[in-house]
C-alpha positions in Angstrom: -12.1 72.3 -48.0 -12.2 73.6 -51.6 -9.0 75.6 -51.0 -7.2 72.6 -49.5 -8.1 70.6 -52.7 -6.7 73.4 -54.9 -3.5 73.5 -52.8 -3.0 69.7 -53.1 -3.8 69.7 -56.8 -1.3 72.6 -57.4 1.4 70.7 -55.4 0.8 67.5 -57.3 1.0 69.3 -60.6 4.2 71.0 -59.5 5.7 67.6 -58.4 4.8 66.0 -61.7 6.3 68.8 -63.7 9.4 68.8 -61.5 10.1 65.2 -62.8 10.2 66.4 -66.4 13.6 67.3 -68.0 14.6 68.4 -71.5 15.4 65.5 -73.9 19.1 66.1 -74.0 19.6 65.9 -70.2 22.1 63.3 -69.0 20.1 60.4 -67.5 22.6 60.1 -64.7 21.7 63.6 -63.5 18.0 63.0 -63.0 16.1 61.2 -60.2 14.7 57.7 -60.7 11.5 57.6 -62.8 12.0 61.1 -64.2 10.9 61.8 -67.8 13.3 63.1 -70.5 10.6 64.9 -72.5 10.7 66.4 -75.9 9.8 69.8 -74.5 11.2 71.6 -77.5 9.5 69.3 -80.1 12.9 68.4 -81.5 11.6 65.0 -82.6 8.4 66.1 -84.3 10.1 66.8 -87.7 10.9 63.1 -88.0 7.4 61.9 -87.1 5.3 60.6 -90.0 5.6 58.5 -93.2 8.7 58.8 -95.4 9.1 57.5 -98.9 12.1 56.8 -101.2 13.2 54.6 -104.0 16.3 52.5 -104.8 17.1 49.8 -107.4 13.4 49.9 -108.5 12.1 49.3 -105.0 10.0 51.7 -102.9 10.8 52.1 -99.3 8.4 53.5 -96.7 9.5 54.4 -93.2 7.0 55.2 -90.5 8.4 57.1 -87.5 6.4 57.7 -84.3 7.4 59.7 -81.2 6.8 57.4 -78.2 7.4 57.7 -74.4 9.6 54.7 -73.6 10.9 53.3 -70.3 14.7 53.0 -70.0 17.5 52.6 -67.5 21.2 53.2 -67.2 23.0 50.0 -68.2 22.8 47.3 -65.6 19.0 48.0 -65.1 19.7 50.7 -62.6 18.3 54.2 -62.4 15.0 53.8 -64.3 13.6 56.8 -66.3 11.3 57.6 -69.2 12.3 59.2 -72.5 10.7 60.4 -75.7 12.1 58.5 -78.6 11.5 57.9 -82.3 10.4 54.3 -83.0 10.0 53.1 -86.6 9.0 50.4 -89.0 9.4 49.9 -92.8 7.7 48.6 -95.8 9.5 47.6 -99.0 7.7 47.2 -102.3 9.4 45.6 -105.3 9.2 47.2 -108.8 6.6 44.6 -109.8 4.3 45.7 -106.9 5.0 42.7 -104.6 5.3 43.7 -100.9 8.7 42.2 -99.7 8.5 43.5 -96.2 5.7 45.2 -94.3 6.3 46.0 -90.6 4.2 49.2 -90.9 0.8 47.6 -91.1 1.3 45.9 -87.8 3.5 48.5 -86.2 4.8 47.3 -82.9 6.1 49.9 -80.4 7.4 47.1 -78.1 9.7 45.6 -80.8 10.4 48.3 -83.4 12.9 48.0 -86.2 14.2 51.5 -85.7 15.0 53.6 -82.6 16.6 56.9 -82.0 17.3 59.8 -82.5 20.7 60.6 -81.1 23.8 62.4 -82.2 26.0 60.6 -84.7 29.4 59.4 -83.7 30.8 60.0 -87.2 29.8 63.6 -87.6 28.5 66.0 -84.9 26.1 67.6 -87.4 24.3 64.4 -88.2 21.6 62.6 -86.3 21.5 58.8 -85.9 18.8 56.1 -85.9 19.5 52.5 -85.0 18.1 49.7 -87.2 17.4 46.3 -85.8 16.1 44.1 -88.6 14.2 41.1 -87.3 15.4 37.6 -88.0 19.0 38.7 -88.9 20.9 36.8 -86.2 21.5 40.0 -84.2 22.9 42.0 -87.0 22.1 45.7 -86.6 23.0 49.0 -88.3 23.3 52.7 -87.8 21.4 55.0 -90.1 23.0 58.4 -90.1 20.8 61.3 -91.2 23.5 63.1 -93.3 21.1 65.8 -94.6 17.8 67.1 -93.4 15.9 69.9 -94.9 12.1 70.5 -94.6 10.4 67.5 -96.0 13.5 65.5 -97.1 16.2 63.6 -95.4 19.2 61.5 -96.6 20.0 58.3 -94.7 23.4 56.5 -94.8 23.4 52.8 -93.8 26.3 51.3 -91.9 26.5 48.0 -90.1 27.3 48.0 -86.4 29.9 45.6 -85.0 28.4 42.2 -84.1 29.5 38.7 -83.4 29.5 35.8 -85.9 26.8 33.2 -85.1 27.6 29.8 -86.5 23.9 28.7 -86.4 22.7 31.8 -88.3 20.2 30.7 -91.0 21.7 33.4 -93.4 25.4 32.2 -93.3 25.3 30.5 -96.7 23.6 33.6 -98.2 26.3 35.8 -96.7 29.0 33.4 -98.1 27.5 33.6 -101.6 26.5 37.3 -101.7 28.9 38.9 -99.2 26.1 40.5 -97.2 23.0 39.7 -95.2 19.6 39.8 -96.9 18.7 43.0 -95.0 16.8 44.6 -97.9 17.7 48.1 -97.2 19.7 50.7 -99.3 23.2 52.0 -98.4 22.1 55.5 -99.1 18.6 56.9 -99.8 16.8 60.2 -100.0 13.4 60.1 -98.3 10.5 62.6 -98.8 7.9 63.1 -96.1 4.4 62.1 -97.3 
């Protein structure tokens, strides 16, 4: 009986491991409910609290590695994948906190997701930025340089549609931009 239990436990362990694939595996080449796991710890270098300054403001970004559920577009072929999810905190030069998504970090509705290869440069990595309450406006953050405990981010809007009922339209008309409160380029240092 004890041997039968060991055989069953070994088989279950094998079956569970057989469902894990390296992170960069094409999701269309794995079975349903498989797990694209960060087996080589590629994402670990991004995990943690990062800090940078721009225009007198201090920006903190918190990145966590999280196992997420996903599917191929059209809600077919479900699978799991390790991803970086993130939140930000912005403090003005006078010490007033302008944005704080870190204190109540939410893995189900993060402001940042990634990391993937950049479409602009094959040597860069890319995060996606979904600022809340911005009428669906989103951005790509290309990691243009990464060395040890520093990374450089470049902000670029992603294409989106114009929403006539957007609460920020008059602000955009007056200032030529959304009130995103994020720098175009910034060097961050891991804390």
